[in-house]
ROSE-4610 file (N, C-alpha, C; in Angstrom, 1 decimal, always signed):
// ROSE-4610
residu = [X/X/X/X/X/X/X/X/X/X/X/X/X/X/X/X/X/X/X/X/X/X/X/X/X/X/X/X/X/X/X/X/X/X/X/X/X/X/X/X/X/X/X/X/X/X/X/X/X/X/X/X/X/X/X/X/X/X/X/X/X/X/X/X/X/X/X/X/X/X/X/X/X/X/X/X/X/X/X/X/X/X/X/X/X/X/X/X/X/X/X/X/X/X/X/X/X/X/X/X/X/X/X/X/X/X/X/X/X/X/X/X/X/X/X/X/X/X/X/X/X/X/X/X/X/X/X/X/X/X/X/X/X/X/X/X/X/X/X/X/X/X/X/X/X/X/X/X/X/X/X/X/X/X/X/X/X/X/X/X/X/X/X/X/X/X/X/X/X/X/X/X/X/X/X/X/X/X/X/X/X/X/X/X/X/X/X/X/X/X/X/X/X/X/X/X/X/X/X/X/X/X/X/X/X/X/X/X/X/X/X/X/X/X/X/X/X/X/X/X/X/X/X/X/X/X/X/X/X/X/X/X/X/X/X/X/X/X/X/X/X/X/X/X/X/X/X/X/X/X/X/X/X/X/X/X/X/X/X/X/X/X/X/X/X/X/X/X/X/X/X/X/X/X/X/X/X/X/X/X/X/X/X/X/X/X/X/X/X/X/X/X/X/X/X/X/X/X/X/X/X/X/X/X/X/X/X/X/X/X/X/X/X/X/X/X/X/X/X/X/X/X/X/X/X/X/X/X/X/X/X/X/X/X/X/X/X/X/X/X/X/X/X/X/X/X/X/X/X/X/X/X/X/X/X/X/X/X/X/X/X/X/X/X/X/X/X/X/X/X/X/X/X/X/X/X/X/X/X/X/X/X/X/X/X/X/X/X/X/X/X/X/X/X/X/X/X/X/X/X/X/X/X/X/X/X/X/X/X/X/X/X/X/X/X/X/X/X/X/X/X/X/X/X/X/X/X/X/X/X/X/X/X/X/X/X/X/X/X/X/X/X/X/X/X/X/X/X/X/X/X/X/X/X/X/X/X/X/X/X/X/X/X/X/X/X/X/X/X/X/X/X/X/X/X/X/X/X/X/X/X/X/X/X/X/X/X/X/X/X/X/X/X/X/X/X/X/X/X/X/X/X/X/X/X/X/X/X/X/X/X/X/X/X/X/X/X/X/X/X/X/X/X/X/X/X/X/X/X/X/X/X/X/X/X/X/X/X/X/X/X/X/X/X/X/X/X/X/X/X/X/X/X/X/X/X/X/X/X/X/X/X/X/X/X/X/X/X/X/X/X/X/X/X/X/X/X/X/X/X/X/X/X/X/X/X/X/X/X/X/X/X/X/X/X/X/X/X/X/X/X/X/X/X/X/X/X/X/X/X/X/X/X/X/X/X/X/X/X/X/X/X/X/X/X/X/X/X/X/X/X/X/X/X/X/X/X/X/X/X/X/X/X/X/X/X/X/X/X/X/X/X/X/X/X/X/X/X/X/X/X/X/X/X/X/X/X/X/X/X/X/X/X/X/X/X/X/X]
num = [1/1/1/2/2/2/3/3/3/4/4/4/5/5/5/6/6/6/7/7/7/8/8/8/9/9/9/10/10/10/11/11/11/12/12/12/13/13/13/14/14/14/15/15/15/16/16/16/17/17/17/18/18/18/19/19/19/20/20/20/21/21/21/22/22/22/23/23/23/24/24/24/25/25/25/26/26/26/27/27/27/28/28/28/29/29/29/30/30/30/31/31/31/32/32/32/33/33/33/34/34/34/35/35/35/36/36/36/37/37/37/38/38/38/39/39/39/40/40/40/41/41/41/42/42/42/43/43/43/44/44/44/45/45/45/46/46/46/47/47/47/48/48/48/49/49/49/50/50/50/51/51/51/52/52/52/53/53/53/54/54/54/55/55/55/56/56/56/57/57/57/58/58/58/59/59/59/60/60/60/61/61/61/62/62/62/63/63/63/64/64/64/65/65/65/66/66/66/67/67/67/68/68/68/69/69/69/70/70/70/71/71/71/72/72/72/73/73/73/74/74/74/75/75/75/76/76/76/77/77/77/78/78/78/79/79/79/80/80/80/81/81/81/82/82/82/83/83/83/84/84/84/85/85/85/86/86/86/87/87/87/88/88/88/89/89/89/90/90/90/91/91/91/92/92/92/93/93/93/94/94/94/95/95/95/96/96/96/97/97/97/98/98/98/99/99/99/100/100/100/101/101/101/102/102/102/103/103/103/104/104/104/105/105/105/106/106/106/107/107/107/108/108/108/109/109/109/110/110/110/111/111/111/112/112/112/113/113/113/114/114/114/115/115/115/116/116/116/117/117/117/118/118/118/119/119/119/120/120/120/121/121/121/122/122/122/123/123/123/124/124/124/125/125/125/126/126/126/127/127/127/128/128/128/129/129/129/130/130/130/131/131/131/132/132/132/133/133/133/134/134/134/135/135/135/136/136/136/137/137/137/138/138/138/139/139/139/140/140/140/141/141/141/142/142/142/143/143/143/144/144/144/145/145/145/146/146/146/147/147/147/148/148/148/149/149/149/150/150/150/151/151/151/152/152/152/153/153/153/154/154/154/155/155/155/156/156/156/157/157/157/158/158/158/159/159/159/160/160/160/161/161/161/162/162/162/163/163/163/164/164/164/165/165/165/166/166/166/167/167/167/168/168/168/169/169/169/170/170/170/171/171/171/172/172/172/173/173/173/174/174/174/175/175/175/176/176/176/177/177/177/178/178/178/179/179/179/180/180/180/181/181/181/182/182/182/183/183/183/184/184/184/185/185/185/186/186/186/187/187/187/188/188/188/189/189/189/190/190/190/191/191/191/192/192/192/193/193/193/194/194/194/195/195/195/196/196/196/197/197/197/198/198/198/199/199/199/200/200/200/201/201/201/202/202/202/203/203/203/204/204/204/205/205/205/206/206/206/207/207/207/208/208/208/209/209/209/210/210/210/211/211/211/212/212/212/213/213/213/214/214/214/215/215/215/216/216/216/217/217/217/218/218/218/219/219/219/220/220/220/221/221/221/222/222/222/223/223/223/224/224/224/225/225/225/226/226/226]
x = [+194.9/+194.2/+193.0/+191.8/+190.6/+190.3/+190.3/+190.0/+188.5/+188.0/+186.6/+186.6/+185.8/+185.7/+184.4/+184.4/+183.1/+183.3/+182.1/+182.0/+180.7/+180.8/+179.6/+178.8/+179.5/+178.9/+179.1/+178.7/+179.0/+178.0/+176.9/+176.0/+175.1/+174.3/+173.4/+171.9/+171.6/+170.2/+169.3/+168.1/+167.0/+165.9/+165.5/+164.4/+163.1/+162.4/+161.1/+160.2/+160.1/+159.2/+159.6/+160.8/+161.3/+161.7/+161.4/+161.9/+161.1/+159.9/+159.2/+159.9/+160.7/+161.4/+162.6/+163.0/+164.2/+163.8/+162.6/+162.3/+163.2/+163.8/+164.7/+166.1/+166.4/+167.7/+168.7/+168.4/+169.3/+170.7/+170.9/+172.2/+173.0/+172.4/+173.1/+173.4/+172.5/+172.6/+173.8/+174.1/+175.2/+176.5/+176.6/+177.9/+178.4/+179.5/+180.1/+179.1/+178.1/+177.2/+176.2/+176.0/+175.1/+175.8/+177.1/+177.8/+179.3/+180.1/+181.6/+181.9/+182.1/+182.3/+183.6/+183.4/+184.6/+184.9/+184.2/+184.5/+184.1/+182.9/+182.4/+183.4/+183.9/+184.8/+186.1/+186.5/+187.7/+187.4/+186.2/+185.8/+185.7/+185.2/+185.1/+186.5/+187.5/+188.8/+189.4/+189.1/+189.6/+189.1/+187.9/+187.3/+188.1/+189.1/+190.0/+190.8/+190.9/+191.7/+190.9/+189.7/+188.9/+188.7/+188.1/+187.8/+186.9/+187.0/+186.2/+184.7/+184.5/+183.2/+183.3/+182.4/+182.5/+181.0/+180.8/+179.5/+179.6/+178.9/+178.8/+177.4/+177.3/+176.0/+175.8/+174.7/+174.4/+173.3/+172.8/+171.7/+172.4/+171.9/+172.6/+172.7/+173.8/+173.9/+172.9/+172.3/+171.3/+169.9/+169.8/+168.6/+169.0/+170.1/+170.6/+172.1/+172.9/+174.3/+174.7/+175.0/+175.4/+176.8/+177.5/+178.8/+178.8/+177.6/+177.4/+176.8/+177.1/+176.4/+175.0/+174.2/+172.8/+172.6/+173.5/+173.4/+173.8/+174.4/+174.9/+173.8/+173.9/+172.9/+172.9/+174.1/+174.3/+173.9/+173.3/+172.8/+171.7/+170.8/+169.8/+170.2/+169.9/+170.1/+169.0/+169.1/+168.0/+166.8/+166.9/+165.8/+165.0/+165.6/+164.9/+164.8/+165.6/+165.6/+164.3/+163.4/+162.1/+161.0/+161.3/+160.3/+159.9/+158.7/+158.2/+159.2/+159.2/+160.1/+159.9/+158.6/+158.3/+158.9/+158.9/+159.4/+160.9/+161.5/+163.0/+163.4/+162.7/+163.0/+162.8/+161.9/+161.7/+162.9/+163.4/+164.5/+165.7/+165.9/+167.0/+166.9/+165.7/+165.6/+165.8/+165.3/+165.5/+166.8/+167.5/+168.8/+170.0/+169.9/+171.0/+171.4/+170.4/+170.7/+170.9/+170.2/+170.4/+171.8/+172.5/+173.8/+174.8/+174.6/+175.6/+175.5/+174.4/+174.3/+175.1/+175.1/+176.0/+177.4/+178.0/+179.3/+179.5/+178.6/+178.6/+178.6/+177.7/+177.6/+178.9/+179.4/+180.6/+181.8/+182.1/+183.2/+183.1/+182.0/+181.8/+182.1/+181.7/+182.0/+183.5/+184.2/+185.6/+186.3/+185.9/+186.4/+186.2/+185.0/+184.7/+185.6/+186.1/+187.1/+188.5/+188.7/+190.0/+190.8/+190.0/+190.7/+190.7/+191.7/+192.0/+191.3/+190.9/+190.2/+191.0/+191.1/+191.6/+190.4/+189.8/+188.6/+189.1/+188.9/+189.2/+187.9/+187.7/+186.5/+186.9/+186.2/+186.7/+185.8/+186.5/+185.8/+186.5/+185.9/+186.6/+186.2/+187.0/+186.8/+186.9/+186.1/+186.1/+187.4/+188.0/+189.3/+189.3/+188.1/+188.0/+186.8/+187.0/+185.9/+186.0/+184.9/+184.8/+186.0/+186.2/+187.2/+188.6/+188.8/+190.2/+190.6/+191.7/+192.2/+192.8/+192.4/+192.9/+194.2/+195.3/+196.6/+196.9/+196.2/+196.4/+195.7/+196.3/+195.7/+195.1/+195.8/+195.3/+195.5/+194.5/+194.6/+194.4/+195.3/+195.2/+194.9/+193.7/+193.2/+193.3/+193.9/+194.1/+194.1/+193.9/+194.0/+195.4/+196.0/+197.4/+197.9/+197.0/+197.4/+197.3/+196.9/+196.8/+198.0/+199.0/+200.3/+200.1/+199.3/+199.2/+198.5/+197.6/+197.1/+198.1/+198.8/+199.9/+201.0/+201.4/+202.5/+202.0/+200.7/+200.2/+200.2/+199.7/+199.6/+201.0/+202.0/+203.3/+203.8/+203.5/+203.9/+203.2/+201.9/+201.1/+201.6/+201.8/+202.3/+203.7/+204.5/+205.8/+205.6/+204.7/+204.4/+203.8/+202.9/+202.2/+203.3/+204.2/+205.3/+206.1/+206.1/+206.8/+205.9/+204.7/+203.8/+203.2/+203.0/+202.4/+203.2/+204.5/+205.4/+205.0/+204.1/+203.7/+202.5/+202.0/+200.8/+201.3/+200.5/+200.8/+199.9/+200.6/+199.9/+200.1/+199.0/+199.1/+198.4/+198.9/+198.2/+197.1/+196.0/+194.9/+194.6/+194.4/+194.0/+193.2/+192.1/+191.7/+190.9/+190.8/+190.1/+191.0/+190.7/+191.4/+190.9/+191.8/+191.4/+190.6/+190.4/+189.7/+188.2/+187.6/+186.2/+185.2/+184.0/+182.9/+182.8/+182.4/+182.2/+182.0/+181.9/+181.7/+182.9/+184.1/+185.3/+185.4/+185.1/+185.2/+184.3/+183.1/+182.2/+182.9/+183.7/+184.4/+185.7/+186.4/+187.6/+187.2/+186.1/+185.7/+185.3/+185.3/+184.9/+186.0/+187.0/+188.1/+189.4/+190.4/+191.7/+192.7/+192.8/+193.8/+193.5/+192.2/+191.9/+191.2/+191.3/+190.7/+191.7/+191.8/+192.5/+191.6/+191.3/+190.4/+191.1/+191.1/+191.7/+190.7/+190.7/+189.8/+190.7/+190.3/+191.0/+190.2/+190.9/+190.3/+191.0/+190.2/+190.8/+190.2/+191.1/+190.7/+189.9/+188.7/+187.7/+188.2/+189.3/+189.8/+190.4/+190.7/+191.2/+190.1/+188.8/+187.7/+187.8/+187.7/+187.7/+189.1/+190.1/+191.5/+192.0/+192.0/+192.4/+193.9/+194.7/+196.1/+196.3/+195.6/+195.7/+195.0/+193.8/+193.1/+193.9/+194.5/+195.3/+196.5/+197.1/+198.3/+198.0/+196.8/+196.4/+196.2/+195.5/+195.2/+196.6/+197.5/+198.7/+199.5/+199.5/+200.2/+199.6/+198.3/+197.6/+198.0/+198.0/+198.3/+199.8/+200.7/+202.0/+202.1/+201.3/+201.3/+200.8/+199.8/+199.2/+200.2/+201.2/+202.1/+202.8/+202.9/+203.6/+202.6/+201.3/+200.3/+200.2]
y = [+132.7/+131.4/+131.5/+131.2/+131.2/+129.9/+129.8/+128.6/+128.4/+127.2/+126.8/+125.6/+125.6/+124.5/+123.8/+122.5/+121.8/+120.6/+120.2/+119.0/+118.3/+117.3/+116.7/+115.8/+115.2/+114.2/+114.7/+115.9/+116.5/+116.2/+115.5/+115.2/+114.0/+113.6/+112.5/+112.9/+114.1/+114.6/+114.0/+113.6/+113.2/+114.2/+115.0/+116.0/+115.3/+116.0/+115.4/+114.8/+115.4/+114.8/+113.4/+113.0/+111.7/+110.8/+111.2/+110.3/+109.0/+108.9/+107.7/+106.6/+107.0/+106.1/+105.4/+106.0/+105.6/+105.0/+104.5/+103.9/+102.7/+102.6/+101.5/+101.6/+102.8/+103.0/+103.8/+104.0/+104.9/+104.4/+103.1/+102.5/+102.8/+102.6/+102.8/+104.3/+105.1/+106.5/+107.1/+106.4/+106.9/+106.2/+105.5/+104.9/+105.7/+105.2/+105.8/+105.7/+104.8/+104.7/+105.9/+106.5/+107.7/+109.0/+109.1/+110.4/+110.1/+111.1/+111.1/+111.6/+110.7/+111.0/+111.8/+113.0/+113.9/+114.8/+114.7/+115.5/+117.0/+117.2/+118.5/+119.3/+118.7/+119.4/+119.8/+118.9/+119.3/+120.4/+120.4/+121.5/+122.8/+122.8/+124.0/+124.6/+123.7/+124.2/+124.8/+124.3/+124.9/+126.2/+126.6/+127.9/+129.0/+128.7/+129.8/+130.4/+129.6/+130.1/+131.1/+131.4/+132.4/+132.1/+130.9/+130.6/+131.6/+131.6/+132.4/+132.0/+130.7/+130.1/+128.8/+128.6/+127.3/+126.9/+125.6/+125.1/+123.6/+123.2/+121.8/+121.3/+120.1/+119.4/+118.6/+118.8/+118.1/+117.0/+116.9/+115.9/+114.6/+113.5/+112.2/+111.8/+111.1/+110.6/+109.4/+109.0/+107.9/+108.5/+109.8/+110.4/+110.6/+111.3/+111.5/+111.9/+111.3/+111.6/+112.7/+113.8/+115.0/+114.9/+113.9/+113.7/+112.7/+112.5/+111.6/+112.3/+111.9/+112.5/+111.9/+112.6/+112.2/+110.8/+110.4/+109.1/+107.9/+108.1/+107.0/+106.3/+105.0/+104.2/+104.5/+104.9/+105.2/+106.6/+107.3/+108.7/+108.6/+107.6/+107.3/+106.0/+105.9/+104.6/+103.7/+102.5/+101.6/+102.1/+103.1/+103.8/+104.7/+105.2/+106.2/+105.9/+104.9/+104.6/+104.1/+103.6/+103.0/+104.0/+105.3/+106.3/+106.6/+107.2/+107.6/+108.6/+108.7/+109.7/+111.1/+111.5/+112.8/+113.1/+112.1/+112.3/+112.4/+111.6/+111.7/+113.0/+113.5/+114.9/+116.0/+115.8/+116.8/+116.8/+115.6/+115.5/+116.1/+115.9/+116.5/+118.0/+118.5/+120.0/+120.6/+119.9/+120.5/+120.4/+119.3/+119.0/+118.9/+118.2/+118.0/+119.3/+119.9/+121.1/+122.3/+122.3/+123.4/+123.5/+122.3/+122.3/+122.6/+122.0/+122.0/+123.3/+123.8/+125.0/+126.2/+126.5/+127.7/+127.5/+126.3/+126.0/+126.3/+125.8/+126.0/+127.5/+128.2/+129.6/+130.4/+130.1/+130.8/+130.5/+129.2/+128.8/+129.3/+129.2/+129.8/+131.3/+132.0/+133.4/+133.7/+132.9/+133.0/+132.7/+131.6/+131.3/+132.4/+132.9/+134.0/+135.2/+135.4/+136.5/+136.0/+134.8/+134.3/+134.0/+133.8/+133.5/+132.0/+131.6/+130.1/+129.7/+128.4/+127.8/+126.7/+126.6/+125.4/+125.0/+123.8/+123.3/+122.1/+122.3/+121.2/+120.6/+119.3/+118.6/+117.7/+117.9/+117.2/+116.0/+114.9/+113.6/+112.9/+111.8/+110.9/+109.4/+108.5/+107.1/+106.2/+105.1/+104.2/+103.4/+103.2/+102.5/+101.1/+100.4/+99.0/+98.9/+98.3/+98.1/+96.7/+95.9/+94.5/+93.7/+93.9/+93.3/+93.6/+94.6/+95.0/+96.3/+96.3/+97.5/+98.4/+99.6/+100.6/+101.2/+101.0/+101.4/+102.8/+103.7/+105.1/+106.0/+107.2/+108.2/+109.3/+109.7/+110.9/+110.5/+110.7/+110.4/+111.7/+111.9/+113.1/+112.6/+112.9/+112.4/+113.4/+113.0/+113.9/+113.1/+113.8/+113.0/+113.0/+111.8/+111.6/+112.3/+112.5/+113.1/+114.7/+115.2/+116.7/+117.1/+117.7/+118.0/+118.9/+120.0/+121.0/+120.4/+119.4/+118.7/+117.8/+117.1/+116.2/+117.0/+118.1/+119.0/+119.5/+120.0/+120.5/+119.5/+118.3/+117.2/+116.8/+116.9/+116.5/+117.5/+118.8/+119.9/+119.7/+119.4/+119.2/+118.0/+116.9/+115.7/+116.0/+116.7/+117.0/+117.8/+118.8/+119.6/+118.7/+117.8/+117.0/+116.0/+115.6/+114.7/+115.5/+116.8/+117.6/+117.9/+118.2/+118.6/+117.4/+116.3/+115.1/+113.8/+113.8/+112.7/+111.3/+111.2/+109.9/+109.3/+110.1/+109.6/+109.2/+108.3/+107.8/+108.6/+109.3/+110.0/+109.3/+109.1/+108.4/+109.1/+108.9/+109.5/+108.6/+109.1/+108.4/+107.1/+107.2/+106.1/+106.7/+106.0/+104.7/+104.6/+105.8/+105.8/+106.4/+106.1/+106.7/+108.2/+109.0/+110.4/+110.6/+109.6/+109.7/+109.6/+108.8/+108.5/+109.7/+109.4/+110.3/+111.0/+112.3/+113.0/+114.5/+115.3/+116.7/+117.4/+117.0/+117.5/+117.1/+115.9/+115.4/+116.3/+116.7/+117.5/+118.8/+119.4/+120.6/+120.3/+119.2/+118.8/+118.6/+118.0/+117.7/+119.0/+120.1/+121.3/+122.4/+122.2/+123.2/+122.6/+122.7/+122.1/+123.0/+124.2/+125.1/+125.9/+126.3/+127.2/+126.5/+125.2/+124.4/+123.4/+123.3/+122.3/+121.7/+120.4/+119.8/+118.7/+118.8/+117.9/+117.4/+116.1/+115.5/+115.0/+115.5/+115.1/+114.0/+112.9/+111.8/+111.6/+111.8/+111.6/+110.3/+109.5/+108.2/+108.6/+108.0/+108.4/+108.1/+107.3/+107.1/+108.4/+109.4/+110.7/+111.8/+111.4/+112.3/+113.1/+114.4/+115.2/+115.4/+114.9/+115.1/+116.4/+117.4/+118.7/+118.9/+118.1/+118.1/+117.7/+116.6/+116.2/+117.2/+117.6/+118.6/+119.8/+120.4/+121.6/+121.4/+120.2/+119.9/+119.8/+119.2/+119.1/+120.5/+121.3/+122.7/+123.5/+123.3/+124.0/+123.5/+122.2/+121.7/+122.2/+122.3/+122.8/+124.2/+125.0/+126.4/+126.6/+125.8/+125.8/+125.4/+124.4/+124.0/+125.1/+125.9/+126.9/+128.1/+128.2/+129.4/+129.4/+128.2/+128.2/+128.0/+128.1/+128.0/+129.4]
z = [+44.1/+44.1/+45.1/+44.6/+45.5/+46.1/+47.4/+48.1/+48.2/+47.7/+47.8/+48.7/+49.8/+50.8/+50.8/+50.7/+50.8/+51.7/+52.2/+53.1/+52.7/+51.9/+51.3/+52.3/+53.2/+54.1/+55.5/+55.8/+57.1/+58.3/+57.9/+59.0/+58.6/+59.6/+59.3/+59.6/+59.3/+59.5/+58.5/+58.9/+58.1/+58.3/+57.3/+57.4/+57.9/+58.6/+59.2/+58.2/+57.0/+56.0/+55.5/+55.8/+55.3/+56.4/+57.7/+58.8/+58.8/+58.3/+58.3/+57.4/+56.5/+55.6/+56.4/+57.5/+58.2/+59.6/+59.8/+61.0/+61.3/+62.4/+62.8/+62.2/+61.6/+60.9/+61.7/+63.0/+63.8/+63.8/+64.0/+64.1/+62.8/+61.7/+60.4/+60.2/+60.5/+60.4/+61.2/+62.3/+63.2/+62.9/+61.8/+61.3/+60.1/+59.5/+58.3/+57.1/+57.2/+56.2/+56.1/+57.3/+57.3/+57.1/+57.5/+57.3/+57.5/+57.2/+57.4/+58.8/+59.7/+61.1/+61.3/+61.9/+62.1/+61.0/+59.8/+58.7/+59.0/+59.6/+59.8/+60.7/+61.8/+62.7/+61.9/+61.0/+60.2/+59.3/+58.7/+57.8/+58.5/+59.7/+60.5/+60.8/+61.1/+61.3/+60.1/+58.9/+57.7/+57.4/+58.0/+57.7/+58.2/+59.1/+59.6/+58.5/+57.4/+56.3/+55.4/+55.8/+55.1/+53.6/+53.3/+51.9/+51.2/+49.9/+49.1/+49.3/+49.3/+49.6/+50.3/+51.3/+52.0/+52.4/+52.3/+52.6/+53.0/+54.0/+54.5/+54.4/+53.9/+53.8/+55.1/+55.8/+57.0/+56.9/+55.7/+55.4/+55.1/+55.7/+55.5/+54.0/+53.7/+52.3/+52.1/+53.1/+52.9/+52.4/+52.5/+51.8/+50.4/+50.1/+48.8/+48.9/+48.1/+48.2/+47.3/+47.9/+47.1/+46.5/+46.8/+46.2/+45.0/+44.5/+43.3/+42.2/+41.0/+39.8/+39.7/+38.9/+38.8/+38.2/+37.4/+36.7/+37.6/+38.7/+39.5/+40.3/+40.3/+41.1/+42.6/+43.1/+44.5/+44.9/+44.0/+44.3/+45.4/+45.3/+46.3/+47.0/+48.3/+49.0/+48.9/+49.6/+49.6/+50.3/+51.1/+51.8/+50.9/+49.8/+49.0/+47.5/+47.0/+45.6/+45.1/+46.0/+45.5/+45.5/+45.9/+45.9/+44.5/+44.3/+43.0/+42.4/+41.1/+40.5/+40.9/+41.1/+41.6/+42.9/+43.8/+45.2/+45.1/+44.3/+44.2/+43.6/+42.6/+42.1/+43.1/+44.0/+45.1/+46.0/+46.3/+47.2/+46.5/+45.2/+44.5/+44.6/+44.4/+44.3/+45.7/+46.8/+48.1/+48.7/+48.4/+49.1/+48.2/+47.1/+46.2/+45.4/+44.7/+44.0/+44.9/+46.0/+47.0/+47.5/+47.6/+48.1/+46.9/+45.8/+44.7/+43.8/+43.6/+42.7/+43.1/+44.4/+44.8/+44.5/+44.6/+44.2/+42.7/+41.9/+40.4/+40.1/+40.8/+40.5/+40.9/+42.0/+42.5/+41.6/+41.4/+40.6/+39.2/+38.6/+37.2/+37.2/+38.2/+38.2/+38.3/+39.1/+39.2/+37.8/+37.2/+35.9/+34.9/+34.9/+33.9/+34.1/+35.3/+35.6/+35.5/+34.9/+34.7/+36.0/+37.0/+38.3/+38.6/+39.3/+39.6/+40.9/+40.9/+42.1/+42.6/+43.9/+44.7/+45.5/+45.1/+45.7/+46.6/+47.9/+48.9/+49.4/+49.1/+49.5/+50.7/+51.8/+53.1/+53.4/+53.7/+54.0/+55.1/+55.5/+56.4/+56.0/+56.5/+56.2/+57.4/+57.4/+58.5/+58.6/+59.8/+59.9/+59.4/+59.5/+59.1/+58.1/+57.0/+56.0/+55.5/+55.7/+55.2/+55.9/+57.1/+57.9/+57.5/+56.7/+56.3/+57.0/+57.7/+58.3/+57.3/+57.3/+56.3/+56.9/+56.2/+56.7/+56.3/+56.9/+56.5/+57.6/+57.8/+58.7/+58.0/+56.9/+56.1/+54.7/+53.9/+52.4/+51.7/+50.7/+49.8/+48.4/+47.9/+46.7/+45.6/+44.4/+43.3/+42.0/+40.9/+39.6/+39.2/+39.1/+38.8/+37.5/+36.6/+35.3/+35.3/+36.5/+36.6/+37.5/+36.8/+37.5/+38.6/+38.4/+39.5/+40.8/+40.6/+41.8/+42.4/+41.6/+42.2/+42.9/+42.3/+42.9/+44.3/+44.3/+45.5/+46.6/+46.3/+47.3/+47.8/+46.9/+47.4/+48.4/+48.1/+49.1/+50.4/+50.3/+51.5/+52.3/+51.7/+52.3/+53.0/+52.4/+53.0/+54.3/+54.2/+55.4/+56.5/+56.1/+57.1/+57.8/+57.0/+57.6/+58.7/+58.6/+59.6/+60.8/+60.5/+61.6/+62.3/+61.6/+62.2/+61.8/+62.2/+61.8/+62.2/+63.2/+63.7/+62.9/+61.9/+61.1/+59.7/+59.2/+57.8/+56.8/+55.9/+54.9/+53.5/+52.8/+51.5/+50.4/+49.2/+48.1/+47.5/+47.1/+46.5/+47.2/+48.5/+49.4/+50.6/+51.0/+50.6/+49.3/+48.6/+47.3/+46.3/+45.0/+43.9/+43.8/+43.2/+43.0/+41.7/+41.0/+39.7/+39.7/+40.6/+40.4/+40.5/+40.2/+40.2/+41.6/+41.6/+42.8/+42.5/+43.6/+43.4/+42.8/+43.2/+42.6/+41.1/+40.8/+39.4/+38.5/+39.0/+38.2/+37.6/+38.4/+38.0/+37.2/+37.6/+36.8/+35.3/+35.1/+33.7/+32.9/+33.6/+32.9/+32.7/+33.5/+33.4/+33.7/+32.8/+33.0/+33.8/+33.3/+33.8/+35.0/+35.1/+36.2/+37.4/+37.5/+38.6/+39.1/+40.4/+41.1/+42.2/+42.1/+43.0/+43.9/+45.2/+46.1/+47.1/+47.3/+48.3/+49.5/+50.7/+51.9/+52.6/+53.0/+53.7/+55.0/+56.1/+57.5/+58.1/+58.6/+59.3/+60.5/+60.6/+61.6/+63.0/+63.2/+64.5/+65.1/+64.2/+64.6/+64.7/+64.6/+64.6/+66.0/+65.9/+67.1/+67.7/+67.2/+67.7/+67.1/+67.9/+67.4/+67.2/+67.8/+67.5/+66.0/+65.6/+64.3/+63.3/+63.7/+62.8/+62.6/+63.6/+63.5/+62.6/+62.8/+62.0/+60.5/+60.2/+58.8/+58.2/+58.9/+58.4/+58.2/+59.2/+59.1/+57.9/+57.6/+56.5/+55.2/+55.1/+53.9/+53.7/+54.7/+54.6/+54.1/+54.5/+54.1/+52.6/+52.2/+50.8/+49.9/+50.4/+49.6/+49.3/+50.1/+50.0/+48.6/+48.0/+46.7/+45.5/+45.8/+44.7/+44.0]
């Protein structure tokens, strides 16, 4: 099984050429709206597992969201969706495709060799959204109709309950495992040789390496039976 590691919202960088679009937006850029707080540190910890391929995107989702399909209205934010078509295409070429194409190339190569892929996409979520407290510490997102994804998450959750018994681990929370995203792009192309899991960490645990190391250890234990 080949581990592919991705972190789509690992930073809140705005390239210099586009900074004029974000004048006065520093507060928003530094919240969950600008990036997944703590996700990059978690991604870095997972690299100790020596994945076949790993890449993190450090450009803010407010410039372009590399975790969205091209047809989605949320691909561009309010800061960029009013740009001329040519400008948007330039952003896609420089940042969206530059991030996603290497994954497509690597995974396609593995499939052509009849090799299997476990793609872990690392994210984080804000503890409170629209005044609602999210009752979860770690979310494991998978497609409920894909048995191999479900089985893996069950093993991972069992390990997490041992390593981090004080934390609440939930399936497909705070988001469903079905919606559009980087993982969904590959799920729609290969049934048997692809397993896509999205990890969601509550941002109140950002930078907590006891939690981070426990998550990685649980994942490693889950992989032993893959």
